[in-house]
C-alpha positions as CSV (number, residue, x, y, z in Angstrom):
1,M,-18.4,-7.4,-3.5
2,A,-15.2,-6.2,-5.4
3,P,-11.9,-6.0,-3.6
4,F,-10.1,-2.7,-2.8
5,I,-6.6,-2.7,-4.3
6,Y,-3.8,-0.2,-3.6
7,V,-0.6,0.0,-5.6
8,G,2.0,2.6,-4.6
9,T,5.5,3.3,-6.0
10,T,8.1,5.3,-4.1
11,S,11.8,6.1,-4.7
12,V,14.3,4.7,-2.2
13,K,16.8,7.1,-0.6
14,P,20.4,6.4,-1.8
15,G,22.3,4.1,0.4
16,R,19.2,3.1,2.4
17,L,18.3,-0.2,0.7
18,P,19.6,-2.5,3.5
19,D,17.7,-0.5,6.1
20,L,14.6,-0.5,3.9
21,R,14.8,-4.3,3.6
22,N,14.9,-4.6,7.4
23,Q,12.0,-2.1,7.8
24,L,9.9,-3.9,5.2
25,A,10.4,-7.3,6.9
26,E,9.0,-5.8,10.1
27,V,6.1,-4.2,8.3
28,I,5.3,-7.4,6.4
29,D,5.3,-9.3,9.7
30,F,3.2,-6.7,11.4
31,V,0.6,-6.6,8.6
32,E,0.4,-10.4,8.4
33,T,-0.1,-10.7,12.2
34,N,-2.4,-7.8,12.8
35,E,-4.5,-7.5,9.6
36,P,-6.3,-10.8,9.1
37,R,-8.8,-9.4,6.6
38,M,-6.1,-8.3,4.2
39,T,-6.1,-10.7,1.2
40,A,-2.6,-9.9,0.0
41,F,0.4,-7.6,0.8
42,H,3.4,-7.6,-1.4
43,C,6.5,-5.4,-1.8
44,Y,8.6,-5.3,-5.0
45,L,11.9,-3.6,-5.8
46,N,13.2,-2.8,-9.2
47,D,16.6,-4.2,-10.3
48,A,18.5,-1.1,-9.2
49,G,16.9,-1.2,-5.8
50,D,15.9,2.5,-6.0
51,R,12.2,2.1,-6.4
52,L,9.7,0.2,-4.2
53,T,6.2,-0.8,-5.2
54,I,3.8,-2.0,-2.5
55,V,0.6,-3.8,-3.5
56,H,-2.3,-4.7,-1.1
57,V,-5.5,-6.4,-1.8
58,H,-8.3,-5.9,0.7
59,P,-11.8,-7.4,0.7
60,D,-13.3,-3.9,0.9
61,S,-12.3,-0.3,1.7
62,A,-13.1,-0.8,5.4
63,S,-10.0,-3.1,5.5
64,M,-7.9,-0.4,3.9
65,E,-9.2,2.1,6.5
66,F,-8.1,-0.4,9.2
67,H,-4.7,-0.7,7.6
68,M,-4.3,3.1,7.7
69,Q,-5.1,3.1,11.4
70,V,-3.1,0.2,12.7
71,N,0.0,1.2,10.6
72,A,0.2,4.8,11.7
73,T,3.4,4.1,13.7
74,H,5.1,2.5,10.6
75,F,4.0,5.3,8.3
76,A,5.7,7.8,10.7
77,T,9.1,6.2,10.0
78,A,8.5,5.1,6.4
79,F,10.4,8.0,4.9
80,D,13.5,7.3,6.9
81,N,14.4,5.1,4.0
82,L,12.0,6.2,1.3
83,D,12.3,9.5,-0.7
84,T,9.5,10.5,-2.9
85,V,6.1,9.0,-3.7
86,I,6.0,8.5,-7.5
87,S,2.5,7.2,-8.0
88,E,-0.5,5.7,-6.2
89,Q,-3.4,3.8,-7.6
90,Y,-6.6,3.0,-5.8
91,C,-9.0,0.4,-7.4
92,G,-12.4,-0.1,-5.9
93,T,-15.2,1.8,-4.2
94,M,-14.1,4.0,-1.2
95,T,-16.0,5.0,1.8
96,D,-16.2,8.7,2.6
97,A,-14.0,8.0,5.7
98,L,-11.3,6.4,3.5
99,K,-11.5,9.2,1.0
100,A,-11.0,11.7,3.8
101,E,-8.0,9.8,5.3
102,L,-6.3,9.4,1.9
103,A,-6.8,13.1,1.1
104,K,-4.5,13.8,4.1
105,W,-1.7,12.1,2.2
106,D,-2.4,13.5,-1.3
107,E,0.2,15.9,-2.6
108,P,-0.2,17.8,-5.9
109,A,3.1,16.4,-7.3
110,I,2.0,12.8,-6.8
111,K,0.3,11.0,-9.6
112,V,-2.9,9.5,-8.0
113,I,-5.1,7.3,-10.1
114,R,-8.5,6.3,-8.8
115,M,-10.5,3.5,-10.5
116,P,-13.7,3.1,-8.5
117,V,-15.8,1.1,-10.9
118,H,-15.3,-2.6,-10.8
119,V,-16.2,-4.2,-14.1
120,G,-15.7,-7.8,-13.1
121,G,-13.1,-10.4,-12.2
122,F,-12.3,-13.0,-9.5
123,T,-9.9,-13.8,-6.8
124,R,-8.3,-17.2,-6.2
125,S,-6.6,-18.1,-3.0
126,N,-4.2,-20.9,-2.0
127,I,-3.5,-21.7,-5.7
128,R,0.2,-22.4,-6.5
């Protein structure tokens, strides 16, 4: 079975980078503690600190659905420090329930890319 991968990029509100870093540390800890099926969860900032990209790798779309449910509290305050969603990419097959949940977040101004067909690949773990 192919993994489900999310990549989202958002702009950071001016002057909010220190608060965002603290918020991200809490979210990362929460996800690591409460989402044992998630394969990977990483946050990246550009050099200027005004754009954030979050990448998650799930074993399947059910894991992404679970992520959306358990992180509702964090999503409610995410835009205290973030400004505008720039793009979102979803790679992998989605359940109808996940499609419906993600549709709630879609906005016409956001560039959303969906790549549902997995052609091939592999995942390694614990390799350094």
